[in-house]
N, C-alpha and C positions, 0 to 999 in steps of 0.2 A: 425469578425474573428471566424472561426470555430476551436474548440479545437481538437487537435490531442489526442486521448486517451492515447497514450504512453507518451506524454509530460505531460498530466494531472497526470498520475500515478507517473511519476518521480518527479514532483513538490510536489505532495501530500506526497510521501515518504520522500523527503528531509525536508519538513515542520514538519512532524511527528517526524522524528529523531531529528531535532533541538529543537522541543518542549520538548523533554526529557531532554535537557540541562538546561532549565529554569524552568520546572515544573516536579519535580521528581515524576514519576508515577510507580515506581518499574518496569521499562522497558516495560510497557504496550504500551506506545506510540512508543517506539523504535521498538518493534516487529511488530506493525501495520505498521510502516514505511518500515521495511524490507519486509513485505508482499506486500506492494504497489510496491516495486522494483521488486519483483518476478512477480507480475501481469503486470508490465510494460514490462518485457521481454516476457511474454506470449502474450501480446496484439499485438505484432508484427505479430504473426501468427493467432491470434484469434480476429476478428474484432467486435465481438458482445459485446456491452457494458454491457448488463444485465448479461451475463455470466461472464464478468470480475469482476463485482461487487460481484457476488456470489463467485467466486474464491478468491477474496480478503477477504471476510468474513470467508470462510473456512480456508484459510491460517492464518488469524489473530487468530481465535479460536484455531486452531491446534497448533499454536506456543506458546501459553501461557503455563507457567510452572505450574505443578500440585500443 
């Protein structure tokens, strides 16, 4: 079965957000999960997985608190 990138990002985002419930990481995992949800929305229009990974990293780093 081939993975749909949008489905992958949605599942990854949900798992990261749920991980925050069990492993308190000062909202780091939660913000990474929200970034995955953002990339899931972008992946509908942008089919390049390498660029999606880059966008996820940029969103995750950009969303951390100072």
